[in-house]
C-alpha positions as CSV (number, residue, x, y, z in Angstrom):
1,M,-0.1,0.2,0.5
2,L,2.8,2.4,0.6
3,Q,4.0,1.6,-2.5
4,T,1.0,2.6,-4.4
5,T,0.7,5.7,-2.4
6,M,4.4,6.8,-2.7
7,I,4.0,6.2,-6.9
8,F,1.1,8.2,-7.2
9,F,2.8,11.3,-5.2
10,K,6.1,11.3,-7.3
11,T,3.9,11.1,-10.4
12,S,1.5,14.5,-11.7
13,L,-1.5,14.8,-10.6
14,L,-3.1,14.3,-14.1
15,R,-1.3,10.9,-15.0
16,S,-2.6,9.9,-11.1
17,V,-6.7,11.0,-12.4
18,G,-5.3,8.6,-16.3
19,I,-4.1,5.7,-13.5
20,I,-7.5,5.6,-11.6
21,L,-9.5,5.8,-14.7
22,V,-8.2,3.5,-16.5
23,A,-8.2,0.7,-13.5
24,S,-11.9,1.8,-13.2
25,L,-12.7,1.5,-16.5
26,S,-11.5,-1.9,-16.9
27,I,-13.1,-2.7,-13.8
28,L,-16.4,-2.1,-15.9
29,S,-14.9,-4.2,-19.0
30,V,-15.4,-7.2,-16.7
31,F,-18.8,-7.3,-16.0
32,P,-21.0,-9.1,-17.7
33,V,-24.2,-7.6,-20.0
34,Y,-27.1,-9.5,-20.6
35,A,-29.3,-8.7,-24.3
36,D,-32.9,-9.5,-24.9
37,D,-32.3,-13.3,-27.6
38,A,-35.7,-13.1,-27.9
39,S,-35.6,-10.4,-30.5
40,K,-32.7,-10.6,-32.1
41,G,-33.8,-12.7,-34.6
42,T,-37.0,-11.0,-36.0
43,D,-35.5,-7.9,-35.5
44,S,-32.1,-8.5,-38.0
45,A,-33.9,-10.7,-40.2
46,Q,-36.4,-7.2,-40.7
47,I,-33.1,-5.2,-41.0
48,M,-31.7,-7.4,-43.5
49,Q,-34.9,-7.4,-45.4
50,E,-35.2,-3.6,-45.4
51,F,-31.5,-3.1,-46.6
52,N,-32.3,-6.1,-49.9
53,K,-35.0,-3.8,-50.9
54,Q,-33.3,-0.2,-50.9
55,H,-30.6,-2.1,-53.5
56,I,-33.4,-3.7,-55.4
57,E,-34.4,-0.7,-55.3
58,A,-31.5,1.5,-56.1
59,E,-30.2,-1.1,-59.1
60,R,-33.4,-1.3,-60.7
61,A,-32.8,2.8,-60.8
62,K,-29.3,2.6,-62.2
63,S,-30.5,0.3,-64.8
64,I,-30.6,1.4,-68.3
65,T,-33.4,-0.1,-70.5
66,D,-33.3,-2.5,-73.1
67,K,-34.2,-0.2,-76.0
68,D,-31.8,2.6,-75.1
69,K,-28.8,-0.6,-75.1
70,Q,-30.2,-1.2,-78.3
71,R,-29.8,2.6,-79.8
72,I,-26.3,2.9,-78.0
73,M,-25.0,-0.2,-79.9
74,F,-25.9,0.9,-83.2
75,L,-24.9,4.6,-82.8
76,L,-21.1,2.0,-82.1
77,G,-22.1,0.2,-84.6
78,S,-22.8,3.0,-86.9
79,V,-19.0,4.8,-86.5
80,L,-16.9,1.7,-86.3
81,I,-19.0,1.0,-90.0
82,T,-17.9,4.7,-91.1
83,L,-14.3,4.3,-89.3
84,V,-13.8,1.1,-91.3
85,L,-14.9,2.1,-94.7
86,I,-12.6,5.2,-94.1
87,T,-10.4,3.1,-93.0
88,G,-10.2,0.8,-96.1
89,G,-10.9,3.9,-98.4
90,L,-7.4,5.5,-97.7
91,G,-6.1,1.7,-97.8
92,I,-7.5,1.9,-101.6
93,A,-5.7,5.4,-102.0
94,M,-3.0,4.4,-101.1
95,G,-2.4,0.8,-102.6
96,V,-4.0,1.6,-106.2
97,Y,-3.6,5.1,-106.6
98,G,0.3,6.1,-104.8
99,K,-0.9,8.1,-102.6
100,P,1.0,9.5,-99.2
101,V,-1.9,8.2,-96.2
102,F,0.0,4.9,-94.3
103,V,0.2,7.4,-90.9
104,P,-3.6,8.2,-91.7
105,H,-4.7,4.5,-93.0
106,M,-2.9,3.0,-89.8
107,I,-4.5,5.8,-87.0
108,F,-7.9,4.7,-88.5
109,A,-7.1,1.4,-88.5
110,G,-6.7,1.1,-85.0
111,L,-9.0,3.1,-84.4
112,S,-11.4,0.6,-86.0
113,V,-9.9,-2.4,-84.3
114,T,-10.2,-0.8,-80.6
115,L,-14.4,-0.1,-82.0
116,A,-14.5,-4.0,-83.0
117,F,-13.4,-4.8,-80.0
118,V,-15.7,-2.5,-77.2
119,H,-18.9,-3.4,-79.6
120,A,-18.0,-7.3,-78.9
121,I,-17.3,-6.8,-75.4
122,V,-20.0,-4.7,-75.0
123,G,-23.0,-6.4,-76.6
124,I,-21.4,-9.5,-74.9
125,V,-22.2,-8.3,-71.6
126,W,-25.7,-6.9,-72.6
127,F,-26.9,-9.1,-75.0
128,Y,-25.7,-12.9,-74.4
129,P,-28.4,-14.9,-72.1
130,F,-25.8,-15.8,-68.9
């Protein structure tokens, strides 16, 4: 007992209060806490149902209709056909007529291939029946 009082008096007042506070809080954590087990199951099920309902409503609000998906695919396809025709025209101009259009031909070819991949991926993701 004498040693504990010596410890308290050698330290500052703030440190002593901190030690007492930590000691009292550690004692409080030992006491068991009893919860009401009867309402636990029904409340958690209702809460989960509400979360699921909110999630479904949020997903429905974010979803795109099939008509909009088809319009987007049509626009992608239109741009893709245009790029392929430009690439073909530049290739014919370069091969048949000897025009120096190799760099634009390669640029349009790269854009065509990139858009073809995008068009294919979007079509598979949106319209392939998984």
